[in-house]
PDB file of N, H, CA, C and O in Angstrom:
ATOM      1  N   MET A   1      93.463  90.941  92.056  1.00  0.00           N
ATOM      2  CA  MET A   1      92.375  90.497  91.228  1.00  0.00           C
ATOM      3  C   MET A   1      91.254  89.948  92.096  1.00  0.00           C
ATOM      4  O   MET A   1      90.094  90.307  91.894  1.00  0.00           O
ATOM      5  N   TRP A   2      91.569  89.094  93.049  1.00  0.00           N
ATOM      6  H   TRP A   2      92.512  88.803  93.213  1.00  0.00           H
ATOM      7  CA  TRP A   2      90.582  88.498  93.947  1.00  0.00           C
ATOM      8  C   TRP A   2      89.812  89.571  94.693  1.00  0.00           C
ATOM      9  O   TRP A   2      88.597  89.450  94.855  1.00  0.00           O
ATOM     10  N   LEU A   3      90.481  90.610  95.149  1.00  0.00           N
ATOM     11  H   LEU A   3      91.468  90.708  95.017  1.00  0.00           H
ATOM     12  CA  LEU A   3      89.821  91.678  95.898  1.00  0.00           C
ATOM     13  C   LEU A   3      88.753  92.370  95.055  1.00  0.00           C
ATOM     14  O   LEU A   3      87.729  92.803  95.584  1.00  0.00           O
ATOM     15  N   GLY A   4      88.984  92.475  93.775  1.00  0.00           N
ATOM     16  H   GLY A   4      89.816  92.124  93.346  1.00  0.00           H
ATOM     17  CA  GLY A   4      87.983  93.067  92.887  1.00  0.00           C
ATOM     18  C   GLY A   4      86.714  92.238  92.835  1.00  0.00           C
ATOM     19  O   GLY A   4      85.613  92.787  92.860  1.00  0.00           O
ATOM     20  N   PHE A   5      86.855  90.918  92.762  1.00  0.00           N
ATOM     21  H   PHE A   5      87.749  90.471  92.741  1.00  0.00           H
ATOM     22  CA  PHE A   5      85.666  90.050  92.776  1.00  0.00           C
ATOM     23  C   PHE A   5      84.932  90.166  94.102  1.00  0.00           C
ATOM     24  O   PHE A   5      83.703  90.207  94.138  1.00  0.00           O
ATOM     25  N   HIS A   6      85.675  90.218  95.172  1.00  0.00           N
ATOM     26  H   HIS A   6      86.674  90.184  95.143  1.00  0.00           H
ATOM     27  CA  HIS A   6      85.062  90.350  96.494  1.00  0.00           C
ATOM     28  C   HIS A   6      84.323  91.683  96.606  1.00  0.00           C
ATOM     29  O   HIS A   6      83.215  91.735  97.142  1.00  0.00           O
ATOM     30  N   ALA A   7      84.926  92.754  96.107  1.00  0.00           N
ATOM     31  H   ALA A   7      85.825  92.712  95.672  1.00  0.00           H
ATOM     32  CA  ALA A   7      84.290  94.074  96.153  1.00  0.00           C
ATOM     33  C   ALA A   7      83.007  94.103  95.329  1.00  0.00           C
ATOM     34  O   ALA A   7      81.999  94.661  95.763  1.00  0.00           O
ATOM     35  N   VAL A   8      83.045  93.509  94.153  1.00  0.00           N
ATOM     36  H   VAL A   8      83.864  93.055  93.801  1.00  0.00           H
ATOM     37  CA  VAL A   8      81.845  93.451  93.312  1.00  0.00           C
ATOM     38  C   VAL A   8      80.758  92.652  94.035  1.00  0.00           C
ATOM     39  O   VAL A   8      79.602  93.071  94.077  1.00  0.00           O
ATOM     40  N   HIS A   9      81.121  91.528  94.589  1.00  0.00           N
ATOM     41  H   HIS A   9      82.060  91.187  94.555  1.00  0.00           H
ATOM     42  CA  HIS A   9      80.154  90.679  95.280  1.00  0.00           C
ATOM     43  C   HIS A   9      79.558  91.395  96.488  1.00  0.00           C
ATOM     44  O   HIS A   9      78.373  91.235  96.780  1.00  0.00           O
ATOM     45  N   THR A  10      80.360  92.171  97.182  1.00  0.00           N
ATOM     46  H   THR A  10      81.322  92.301  96.945  1.00  0.00           H
ATOM     47  CA  THR A  10      79.887  92.896  98.357  1.00  0.00           C
ATOM     48  C   THR A  10      78.894  93.995  97.979  1.00  0.00           C
ATOM     49  O   THR A  10      77.907  94.211  98.682  1.00  0.00           O
ATOM     50  N   THR A  11      79.155  94.687  96.872  1.00  0.00           N
ATOM     51  H   THR A  11      79.957  94.512  96.300  1.00  0.00           H
ATOM     52  CA  THR A  11      78.287  95.795  96.479  1.00  0.00           C
ATOM     53  C   THR A  11      77.094  95.361  95.634  1.00  0.00           C
ATOM     54  O   THR A  11      76.037  95.992  95.685  1.00  0.00           O
ATOM     55  N   ALA A  12      77.251  94.305  94.868  1.00  0.00           N
ATOM     56  H   ALA A  12      78.109  93.793  94.827  1.00  0.00           H
ATOM     57  CA  ALA A  12      76.171  93.825  93.992  1.00  0.00           C
ATOM     58  C   ALA A  12      76.295  92.308  93.847  1.00  0.00           C
ATOM     59  O   ALA A  12      76.812  91.831  92.837  1.00  0.00           O
ATOM     60  N   PRO A  13      75.829  91.543  94.838  1.00  0.00           N
ATOM     61  CA  PRO A  13      76.056  90.101  94.878  1.00  0.00           C
ATOM     62  C   PRO A  13      75.646  89.332  93.623  1.00  0.00           C
ATOM     63  O   PRO A  13      76.294  88.347  93.268  1.00  0.00           O
ATOM     64  N   THR A  14      74.597  89.760  92.957  1.00  0.00           N
ATOM     65  H   THR A  14      74.071  90.560  93.245  1.00  0.00           H
ATOM     66  CA  THR A  14      74.171  89.009  91.775  1.00  0.00           C
ATOM     67  C   THR A  14      74.893  89.434  90.505  1.00  0.00           C
ATOM     68  O   THR A  14      74.703  88.808  89.462  1.00  0.00           O
ATOM     69  N   ALA A  15      75.712  90.473  90.558  1.00  0.00           N
ATOM     70  H   ALA A  15      75.866  90.981  91.405  1.00  0.00           H
ATOM     71  CA  ALA A  15      76.428  90.945  89.362  1.00  0.00           C
ATOM     72  C   ALA A  15      77.350  89.877  88.798  1.00  0.00           C
ATOM     73  O   ALA A  15      77.580  89.839  87.589  1.00  0.00           O
ATOM     74  N   LEU A  16      77.882  89.009  89.650  1.00  0.00           N
ATOM     75  H   LEU A  16      77.695  89.040  90.632  1.00  0.00           H
ATOM     76  CA  LEU A  16      78.860  88.025  89.179  1.00  0.00           C
ATOM     77  C   LEU A  16      78.293  87.048  88.157  1.00  0.00           C
ATOM     78  O   LEU A  16      79.059  86.441  87.407  1.00  0.00           O
ATOM     79  N   VAL A  17      76.981  86.879  88.105  1.00  0.00           N
ATOM     80  H   VAL A  17      76.359  87.371  88.713  1.00  0.00           H
ATOM     81  CA  VAL A  17      76.415  85.961  87.114  1.00  0.00           C
ATOM     82  C   VAL A  17      76.533  86.520  85.702  1.00  0.00           C
ATOM     83  O   VAL A  17      76.382  85.779  84.730  1.00  0.00           O
ATOM     84  N   SER A  18      76.799  87.807  85.576  1.00  0.00           N
ATOM     85  H   SER A  18      76.922  88.409  86.365  1.00  0.00           H
ATOM     86  CA  SER A  18      76.995  88.441  84.278  1.00  0.00           C
ATOM     87  C   SER A  18      78.415  88.981  84.197  1.00  0.00           C
ATOM     88  O   SER A  18      78.790  89.869  84.963  1.00  0.00           O
ATOM     89  N   TRP A  19      79.206  88.448  83.270  1.00  0.00           N
ATOM     90  H   TRP A  19      78.901  87.727  82.648  1.00  0.00           H
ATOM     91  CA  TRP A  19      80.579  88.933  83.170  1.00  0.00           C
ATOM     92  C   TRP A  19      80.609  90.407  82.787  1.00  0.00           C
ATOM     93  O   TRP A  19      81.514  91.136  83.194  1.00  0.00           O
ATOM     94  N   ILE A  20      79.631  90.850  82.008  1.00  0.00           N
ATOM     95  H   ILE A  20      78.895  90.258  81.677  1.00  0.00           H
ATOM     96  CA  ILE A  20      79.600  92.251  81.598  1.00  0.00           C
ATOM     97  C   ILE A  20      79.340  93.148  82.814  1.00  0.00           C
ATOM     98  O   ILE A  20      80.010  94.166  82.991  1.00  0.00           O
ATOM     99  N   ALA A  21      78.373  92.770  83.646  1.00  0.00           N
ATOM    100  H   ALA A  21      77.829  91.943  83.502  1.00  0.00           H
ATOM    101  CA  ALA A  21      78.068  93.547  84.852  1.00  0.00           C
ATOM    102  C   ALA A  21      79.261  93.544  85.804  1.00  0.00           C
ATOM    103  O   ALA A  21      79.579  94.564  86.415  1.00  0.00           O
ATOM    104  N   THR A  22      79.915  92.398  85.924  1.00  0.00           N
ATOM    105  H   THR A  22      79.656  91.569  85.428  1.00  0.00           H
ATOM    106  CA  THR A  22      81.068  92.295  86.818  1.00  0.00           C
ATOM    107  C   THR A  22      82.221  93.159  86.320  1.00  0.00           C
ATOM    108  O   THR A  22      82.861  93.864  87.100  1.00  0.00           O
ATOM    109  N   LEU A  23      82.478  93.101  85.024  1.00  0.00           N
ATOM    110  H   LEU A  23      81.959  92.528  84.391  1.00  0.00           H
ATOM    111  CA  LEU A  23      83.541  93.914  84.441  1.00  0.00           C
ATOM    112  C   LEU A  23      83.268  95.402  84.683  1.00  0.00           C
ATOM    113  O   LEU A  23      84.171  96.139  85.079  1.00  0.00           O
ATOM    114  N   GLN A  24      82.041  95.842  84.451  1.00  0.00           N
ATOM    115  H   GLN A  24      81.307  95.243  84.130  1.00  0.00           H
ATOM    116  CA  GLN A  24      81.688  97.249  84.648  1.00  0.00           C
ATOM    117  C   GLN A  24      81.797  97.640  86.120  1.00  0.00           C
ATOM    118  O   GLN A  24      82.339  98.695  86.450  1.00  0.00           O
ATOM    119  N   GLN A  25      81.283  96.791  86.997  1.00  0.00           N
ATOM    120  H   GLN A  25      80.843  95.934  86.730  1.00  0.00           H
ATOM    121  CA  GLN A  25      81.319  97.077  88.435  1.00  0.00           C
ATOM    122  C   GLN A  25      82.763  97.125  88.940  1.00  0.00           C
ATOM    123  O   GLN A  25      83.116  98.004  89.726  1.00  0.00           O
ATOM    124  N   ALA A  26      83.594  96.188  88.492  1.00  0.00           N
ATOM    125  H   ALA A  26      83.308  95.474  87.853  1.00  0.00           H
ATOM    126  CA  ALA A  26      85.003  96.179  88.911  1.00  0.00           C
ATOM    127  C   ALA A  26      85.707  97.453  88.461  1.00  0.00           C
ATOM    128  O   ALA A  26      86.490  98.032  89.214  1.00  0.00           O
ATOM    129  N   THR A  27      85.433  97.884  87.249  1.00  0.00           N
ATOM    130  H   THR A  27      84.797  97.414  86.637  1.00  0.00           H
ATOM    131  CA  THR A  27      86.017  99.122  86.740  1.00  0.00           C
ATOM    132  C   THR A  27      85.536 100.318  87.558  1.00  0.00           C
ATOM    133  O   THR A  27      86.334 101.168  87.955  1.00  0.00           O
ATOM    134  N   ASP A  28      84.230 100.379  87.807  1.00  0.00           N
ATOM    135  H   ASP A  28      83.582  99.688  87.485  1.00  0.00           H
ATOM    136  CA  ASP A  28      83.659 101.486  88.566  1.00  0.00           C
ATOM    137  C   ASP A  28      84.205 101.543  89.996  1.00  0.00           C
ATOM    138  O   ASP A  28      84.355 102.626  90.563  1.00  0.00           O
ATOM    139  N   LEU A  29      84.500 100.385  90.572  1.00  0.00           N
ATOM    140  H   LEU A  29      84.378  99.506  90.112  1.00  0.00           H
ATOM    141  CA  LEU A  29      84.999 100.321  91.945  1.00  0.00           C
ATOM    142  C   LEU A  29      86.517 100.522  92.044  1.00  0.00           C
ATOM    143  O   LEU A  29      87.070 100.559  93.143  1.00  0.00           O
ATOM    144  N   GLY A  30      87.184 100.650  90.897  1.00  0.00           N
ATOM    145  H   GLY A  30      86.735 100.619  90.004  1.00  0.00           H
ATOM    146  CA  GLY A  30      88.622 100.903  90.903  1.00  0.00           C
ATOM    147  C   GLY A  30      89.484  99.655  90.905  1.00  0.00           C
ATOM    148  O   GLY A  30      90.578  99.659  91.468  1.00  0.00           O
ATOM    149  N   TYR A  31      89.006  98.587  90.283  1.00  0.00           N
ATOM    150  H   TYR A  31      88.117  98.583  89.825  1.00  0.00           H
ATOM    151  CA  TYR A  31      89.778  97.342  90.185  1.00  0.00           C
ATOM    152  C   TYR A  31      90.021  97.007  88.707  1.00  0.00           C
ATOM    153  O   TYR A  31      89.456  96.042  88.193  1.00  0.00           O
ATOM    154  N   PRO A  32      90.854  97.794  88.026  1.00  0.00           N
ATOM    155  CA  PRO A  32      91.092  97.538  86.601  1.00  0.00           C
ATOM    156  C   PRO A  32      91.759  96.188  86.339  1.00  0.00           C
ATOM    157  O   PRO A  32      91.546  95.589  85.285  1.00  0.00           O
ATOM    158  N   GLN A  33      92.570  95.700  87.296  1.00  0.00           N
ATOM    159  H   GLN A  33      92.743  96.186  88.152  1.00  0.00           H
ATOM    160  CA  GLN A  33      93.220  94.389  87.092  1.00  0.00           C
ATOM    161  C   GLN A  33      92.177  93.277  87.030  1.00  0.00           C
ATOM    162  O   GLN A  33      92.332  92.317  86.275  1.00  0.00           O
ATOM    163  N   THR A  34      91.130  93.404  87.812  1.00  0.00           N
ATOM    164  H   THR A  34      91.003  94.184  88.425  1.00  0.00           H
ATOM    165  CA  THR A  34      90.058  92.412  87.790  1.00  0.00           C
ATOM    166  C   THR A  34      89.332  92.464  86.455  1.00  0.00           C
ATOM    167  O   THR A  34      89.033  91.424  85.870  1.00  0.00           O
ATOM    168  N   ALA A  35      89.046  93.665  85.970  1.00  0.00           N
ATOM    169  H   ALA A  35      89.289  94.511  86.446  1.00  0.00           H
ATOM    170  CA  ALA A  35      88.390  93.818  84.671  1.00  0.00           C
ATOM    171  C   ALA A  35      89.249  93.222  83.554  1.00  0.00           C
ATOM    172  O   ALA A  35      88.727  92.552  82.663  1.00  0.00           O
ATOM    173  N   GLU A  36      90.544  93.460  83.595  1.00  0.00           N
ATOM    174  H   GLU A  36      90.968  94.005  84.318  1.00  0.00           H
ATOM    175  CA  GLU A  36      91.452  92.899  82.588  1.00  0.00           C
ATOM    176  C   GLU A  36      91.468  91.379  82.661  1.00  0.00           C
ATOM    177  O   GLU A  36      91.477  90.708  81.629  1.00  0.00           O
ATOM    178  N   TRP A  37      91.472  90.829  83.882  1.00  0.00           N
ATOM    179  H   TRP A  37      91.465  91.374  84.720  1.00  0.00           H
ATOM    180  CA  TRP A  37      91.481  89.379  84.047  1.00  0.00           C
ATOM    181  C   TRP A  37      90.202  88.775  83.474  1.00  0.00           C
ATOM    182  O   TRP A  37      90.248  87.735  82.817  1.00  0.00           O
ATOM    183  N   ILE A  38      89.072  89.415  83.717  1.00  0.00           N
ATOM    184  H   ILE A  38      89.035  90.259  84.250  1.00  0.00           H
ATOM    185  CA  ILE A  38      87.799  88.912  83.180  1.00  0.00           C
ATOM    186  C   ILE A  38      87.866  88.843  81.664  1.00  0.00           C
ATOM    187  O   ILE A  38      87.519  87.820  81.073  1.00  0.00           O
ATOM    188  N   GLU A  39      88.308  89.919  81.032  1.00  0.00           N
ATOM    189  H   GLU A  39      88.590  90.749  81.512  1.00  0.00           H
ATOM    190  CA  GLU A  39      88.398  89.945  79.573  1.00  0.00           C
ATOM    191  C   GLU A  39      89.330  88.864  79.039  1.00  0.00           C
ATOM    192  O   GLU A  39      89.056  88.266  77.998  1.00  0.00           O
ATOM    193  N   ALA A  40      90.420  88.613  79.738  1.00  0.00           N
ATOM    194  H   ALA A  40      90.642  89.099  80.583  1.00  0.00           H
ATOM    195  CA  ALA A  40      91.404  87.630  79.287  1.00  0.00           C
ATOM    196  C   ALA A  40      90.990  86.188  79.571  1.00  0.00           C
ATOM    197  O   ALA A  40      91.552  85.260  78.989  1.00  0.00           O
ATOM    198  N   ASN A  41      90.012  85.990  80.460  1.00  0.00           N
ATOM    199  H   ASN A  41      89.556  86.745  80.933  1.00  0.00           H
ATOM    200  CA  ASN A  41      89.674  84.630  80.888  1.00  0.00           C
ATOM    201  C   ASN A  41      88.210  84.257  80.698  1.00  0.00           C
ATOM    202  O   ASN A  41      87.673  83.428  81.433  1.00  0.00           O
ATOM    203  N   LEU A  42      87.574  84.862  79.721  1.00  0.00           N
ATOM    204  H   LEU A  42      88.009  85.535  79.123  1.00  0.00           H
ATOM    205  CA  LEU A  42      86.169  84.548  79.465  1.00  0.00           C
ATOM    206  C   LEU A  42      85.969  83.131  78.948  1.00  0.00           C
ATOM    207  O   LEU A  42      84.884  82.566  79.082  1.00  0.00           O
ATOM    208  N   GLY A  43      87.002  82.560  78.362  1.00  0.00           N
ATOM    209  H   GLY A  43      87.883  83.019  78.253  1.00  0.00           H
ATOM    210  CA  GLY A  43      86.891  81.244  77.753  1.00  0.00           C
ATOM    211  C   GLY A  43      86.803  80.085  78.716  1.00  0.00           C
ATOM    212  O   GLY A  43      86.849  78.940  78.268  1.00  0.00           O
ATOM    213  N   GLY A  44      86.683  80.303  79.984  1.00  0.00           N
ATOM    214  H   GLY A  44      86.646  81.233  80.348  1.00  0.00           H
ATOM    215  CA  GLY A  44      86.553  79.170  80.885  1.00  0.00           C
ATOM    216  C   GLY A  44      86.793  79.480  82.346  1.00  0.00           C
ATOM    217  O   GLY A  44      86.031  79.039  83.207  1.00  0.00           O
ATOM    218  N   LEU A  45      87.843  80.234  82.638  1.00  0.00           N
ATOM    219  H   LEU A  45      88.461  80.592  81.938  1.00  0.00           H
ATOM    220  CA  LEU A  45      88.177  80.465  84.040  1.00  0.00           C
ATOM    221  C   LEU A  45      87.160  81.342  84.763  1.00  0.00           C
ATOM    222  O   LEU A  45      86.908  81.145  85.951  1.00  0.00           O
ATOM    223  N   TYR A  46      86.568  82.318  84.051  1.00  0.00           N
ATOM    224  H   TYR A  46      86.773  82.478  83.085  1.00  0.00           H
ATOM    225  CA  TYR A  46      85.593  83.174  84.712  1.00  0.00           C
ATOM    226  C   TYR A  46      84.372  82.353  85.149  1.00  0.00           C
ATOM    227  O   TYR A  46      83.946  82.441  86.300  1.00  0.00           O
ATOM    228  N   GLY A  47      83.826  81.577  84.254  1.00  0.00           N
ATOM    229  H   GLY A  47      84.173  81.506  83.318  1.00  0.00           H
ATOM    230  CA  GLY A  47      82.663  80.750  84.584  1.00  0.00           C
ATOM    231  C   GLY A  47      82.969  79.749  85.685  1.00  0.00           C
ATOM    232  O   GLY A  47      82.151  79.526  86.578  1.00  0.00           O
ATOM    233  N   ALA A  48      84.142  79.153  85.620  1.00  0.00           N
ATOM    234  H   ALA A  48      84.806  79.335  84.896  1.00  0.00           H
ATOM    235  CA  ALA A  48      84.550  78.210  86.670  1.00  0.00           C
ATOM    236  C   ALA A  48      84.677  78.921  88.007  1.00  0.00           C
ATOM    237  O   ALA A  48      84.329  78.360  89.046  1.00  0.00           O
ATOM    238  N   GLY A  49      85.171  80.151  87.988  1.00  0.00           N
ATOM    239  H   GLY A  49      85.454  80.607  87.144  1.00  0.00           H
ATOM    240  CA  GLY A  49      85.314  80.918  89.225  1.00  0.00           C
ATOM    241  C   GLY A  49      83.975  81.249  89.846  1.00  0.00           C
ATOM    242  O   GLY A  49      83.813  81.158  91.063  1.00  0.00           O
ATOM    243  N   VAL A  50      83.009  81.635  89.018  1.00  0.00           N
ATOM    244  H   VAL A  50      83.141  81.708  88.029  1.00  0.00           H
ATOM    245  CA  VAL A  50      81.671  81.926  89.532  1.00  0.00           C
ATOM    246  C   VAL A  50      81.056  80.653  90.105  1.00  0.00           C
ATOM    247  O   VAL A  50      80.369  80.693  91.126  1.00  0.00           O
ATOM    248  N   ASP A  51      81.302  79.545  89.455  1.00  0.00           N
ATOM    249  H   ASP A  51      81.861  79.513  88.626  1.00  0.00           H
ATOM    250  CA  ASP A  51      80.728  78.268  89.889  1.00  0.00           C
ATOM    251  C   ASP A  51      81.444  77.678  91.105  1.00  0.00           C
ATOM    252  O   ASP A  51      80.797  77.176  92.024  1.00  0.00           O
ATOM    253  N   ARG A  52      82.791  77.739  91.108  1.00  0.00           N
ATOM    254  H   ARG A  52      83.315  78.147  90.361  1.00  0.00           H
ATOM    255  CA  ARG A  52      83.564  77.051  92.145  1.00  0.00           C
ATOM    256  C   ARG A  52      84.367  77.951  93.062  1.00  0.00           C
ATOM    257  O   ARG A  52      84.845  77.504  94.105  1.00  0.00           O
ATOM    258  N   GLY A  53      84.522  79.213  92.689  1.00  0.00           N
ATOM    259  H   GLY A  53      84.133  79.575  91.842  1.00  0.00           H
ATOM    260  CA  GLY A  53      85.288  80.156  93.503  1.00  0.00           C
ATOM    261  C   GLY A  53      86.532  80.637  92.785  1.00  0.00           C
ATOM    262  O   GLY A  53      86.999  80.022  91.826  1.00  0.00           O
ATOM    263  N   PHE A  54      87.054  81.743  93.269  1.00  0.00           N
ATOM    264  H   PHE A  54      86.674  82.242  94.048  1.00  0.00           H
ATOM    265  CA  PHE A  54      88.267  82.352  92.723  1.00  0.00           C
ATOM    266  C   PHE A  54      89.373  82.229  93.760  1.00  0.00           C
ATOM    267  O   PHE A  54      89.142  82.457  94.947  1.00  0.00           O
ATOM    268  N   GLN A  55      90.576  81.869  93.316  1.00  0.00           N
ATOM    269  H   GLN A  55      90.764  81.683  92.351  1.00  0.00           H
ATOM    270  CA  GLN A  55      91.701  81.737  94.230  1.00  0.00           C
ATOM    271  C   GLN A  55      92.766  82.761  93.883  1.00  0.00           C
ATOM    272  O   GLN A  55      93.175  82.884  92.729  1.00  0.00           O
ATOM    273  N   ALA A  56      93.211  83.499  94.900  1.00  0.00           N
ATOM    274  H   ALA A  56      92.878  83.400  95.837  1.00  0.00           H
ATOM    275  CA  ALA A  56      94.263  84.494  94.705  1.00  0.00           C
ATOM    276  C   ALA A  56      95.590  83.786  94.499  1.00  0.00           C
ATOM    277  O   ALA A  56      95.995  82.977  95.334  1.00  0.00           O
ATOM    278  N   GLU A  57      96.273  84.078  93.402  1.00  0.00           N
ATOM    279  H   GLU A  57      95.945  84.736  92.724  1.00  0.00           H
ATOM    280  CA  GLU A  57      97.570  83.462  93.136  1.00  0.00           C
ATOM    281  C   GLU A  57      98.596  83.860  94.184  1.00  0.00           C
ATOM    282  O   GLU A  57      99.463  83.068  94.552  1.00  0.00           O
ATOM    283  N   GLU A  58      98.491  85.095  94.661  1.00  0.00           N
ATOM    284  H   GLU A  58      97.787  85.739  94.362  1.00  0.00           H
ATOM    285  CA  GLU A  58      99.489  85.615  95.591  1.00  0.00           C
ATOM    286  C   GLU A  58      99.418  84.939  96.959  1.00  0.00           C
ATOM    287  O   GLU A  58     100.449  84.630  97.556  1.00  0.00           O
ATOM    288  N   THR A  59      98.213  84.712  97.449  1.00  0.00           N
ATOM    289  H   THR A  59      97.375  84.962  96.964  1.00  0.00           H
ATOM    290  CA  THR A  59      98.052  84.228  98.821  1.00  0.00           C
ATOM    291  C   THR A  59      97.424  82.852  98.932  1.00  0.00           C
ATOM    292  O   THR A  59      97.516  82.210  99.978  1.00  0.00           O
ATOM    293  N   GLY A  60      96.787  82.393  97.863  1.00  0.00           N
ATOM    294  H   GLY A  60      96.712  82.915  97.013  1.00  0.00           H
ATOM    295  CA  GLY A  60      96.079  81.114  97.913  1.00  0.00           C
ATOM    296  C   GLY A  60      94.700  81.224  98.546  1.00  0.00           C
ATOM    297  O   GLY A  60      93.994  80.223  98.671  1.00  0.00           O
ATOM    298  N   THR A  61      94.306  82.437  98.949  1.00  0.00           N
ATOM    299  H   THR A  61      94.879  83.250  98.848  1.00  0.00           H
ATOM    300  CA  THR A  61      93.002  82.660  99.548  1.00  0.00           C
ATOM    301  C   THR A  61      91.919  82.408  98.515  1.00  0.00           C
ATOM    302  O   THR A  61      92.066  82.779  97.350  1.00  0.00           O
ATOM    303  N   VAL A  62      90.834  81.780  98.936  1.00  0.00           N
ATOM    304  H   VAL A  62      90.714  81.478  99.882  1.00  0.00           H
ATOM    305  CA  VAL A  62      89.738  81.460  98.025  1.00  0.00           C
ATOM    306  C   VAL A  62      88.517  82.299  98.373  1.00  0.00           C
ATOM    307  O   VAL A  62      88.160  82.440  99.543  1.00  0.00           O
ATOM    308  N   PHE A  63      87.887  82.851  97.353  1.00  0.00           N
ATOM    309  H   PHE A  63      88.177  82.737  96.403  1.00  0.00           H
ATOM    310  CA  PHE A  63      86.624  83.566  97.500  1.00  0.00           C
ATOM    311  C   PHE A  63      85.579  82.801  96.718  1.00  0.00           C
ATOM    312  O   PHE A  63      85.708  82.642  95.504  1.00  0.00           O
ATOM    313  N   ILE A  64      84.545  82.326  97.395  1.00  0.00           N
ATOM    314  H   ILE A  64      84.440  82.455  98.381  1.00  0.00           H
ATOM    315  CA  ILE A  64      83.461  81.592  96.749  1.00  0.00           C
ATOM    316  C   ILE A  64      82.214  82.475  96.765  1.00  0.00           C
ATOM    317  O   ILE A  64      81.677  82.767  97.833  1.00  0.00           O
ATOM    318  N   PRO A  65      81.750  82.902  95.587  1.00  0.00           N
ATOM    319  CA  PRO A  65      80.557  83.738  95.540  1.00  0.00           C
ATOM    320  C   PRO A  65      79.336  82.971  96.057  1.00  0.00           C
ATOM    321  O   PRO A  65      79.236  81.759  95.866  1.00  0.00           O
ATOM    322  N   THR A  66      78.435  83.659  96.695  1.00  0.00           N
ATOM    323  H   THR A  66      78.516  84.643  96.850  1.00  0.00           H
ATOM    324  CA  THR A  66      77.229  83.016  97.215  1.00  0.00           C
ATOM    325  C   THR A  66      76.024  83.280  96.340  1.00  0.00           C
ATOM    326  O   THR A  66      74.918  82.860  96.683  1.00  0.00           O
ATOM    327  N   CYS A  67      76.201  83.960  95.225  1.00  0.00           N
ATOM    328  H   CYS A  67      77.099  84.300  94.946  1.00  0.00           H
ATOM    329  CA  CYS A  67      75.066  84.243  94.346  1.00  0.00           C
ATOM    330  C   CYS A  67      74.604  82.986  93.613  1.00  0.00           C
ATOM    331  O   CYS A  67      73.432  82.878  93.252  1.00  0.00           O
ATOM    332  N   CYS A  68      75.486  82.062  93.398  1.00  0.00           N
ATOM    333  H   CYS A  68      76.438  82.150  93.692  1.00  0.00           H
ATOM    334  CA  CYS A  68      75.179  80.828  92.689  1.00  0.00           C
ATOM    335  C   CYS A  68      75.749  79.666  93.490  1.00  0.00           C
ATOM    336  O   CYS A  68      76.932  79.350  93.359  1.00  0.00           O
ATOM    337  N   PRO A  69      74.935  79.029  94.311  1.00  0.00           N
ATOM    338  CA  PRO A  69      75.462  77.906  95.110  1.00  0.00           C
ATOM    339  C   PRO A  69      76.102  76.849  94.221  1.00  0.00           C
ATOM    340  O   PRO A  69      75.596  76.547  93.140  1.00  0.00           O
ATOM    341  N   VAL A  70      77.195  76.299  94.671  1.00  0.00           N
ATOM    342  H   VAL A  70      77.606  76.544  95.549  1.00  0.00           H
ATOM    343  CA  VAL A  70      77.946  75.291  93.927  1.00  0.00           C
ATOM    344  C   VAL A  70      77.028  74.139  93.557  1.00  0.00           C
ATOM    345  O   VAL A  70      76.301  73.612  94.400  1.00  0.00           O
ATOM    346  N   GLY A  71      77.070  73.751  92.275  1.00  0.00           N
ATOM    347  H   GLY A  71      77.660  74.179  91.591  1.00  0.00           H
ATOM    348  CA  GLY A  71      76.294  72.613  91.804  1.00  0.00           C
ATOM    349  C   GLY A  71      74.877  72.949  91.380  1.00  0.00           C
ATOM    350  O   GLY A  71      74.172  72.065  90.893  1.00  0.00           O
ATOM    351  N   ILE A  72      74.435  74.163  91.539  1.00  0.00           N
ATOM    352  H   ILE A  72      75.008  74.881  91.935  1.00  0.00           H
ATOM    353  CA  ILE A  72      73.085  74.559  91.154  1.00  0.00           C
ATOM    354  C   ILE A  72      73.156  75.273  89.810  1.00  0.00           C
ATOM    355  O   ILE A  72      73.821  76.302  89.686  1.00  0.00           O
ATOM    356  N   HIS A  73      72.484  74.740  88.817  1.00  0.00           N
ATOM    357  H   HIS A  73      71.944  73.904  88.917  1.00  0.00           H
ATOM    358  CA  HIS A  73      72.468  75.388  87.485  1.00  0.00           C
ATOM    359  C   HIS A  73      71.125  75.247  86.883  1.00  0.00           C
ATOM    360  O   HIS A  73      70.895  75.719  85.769  1.00  0.00           O
TER     361      HIS A  73
END
């Protein structure tokens, strides 16, 4: 799941501010698990991830998007 967010950010850094754009980009890039996670977590975790970063459950690795600096809204 984390790799999908990283791939989207690498190809279209500002896409993460829109869950719809991110979902489409993740699907287009071949990360269906990321798209499924977005749909299942729109109620809070997606926004928190864009704001504070996403952490891979498997490895604990954190990806912090740079499109929206932490604390800037």
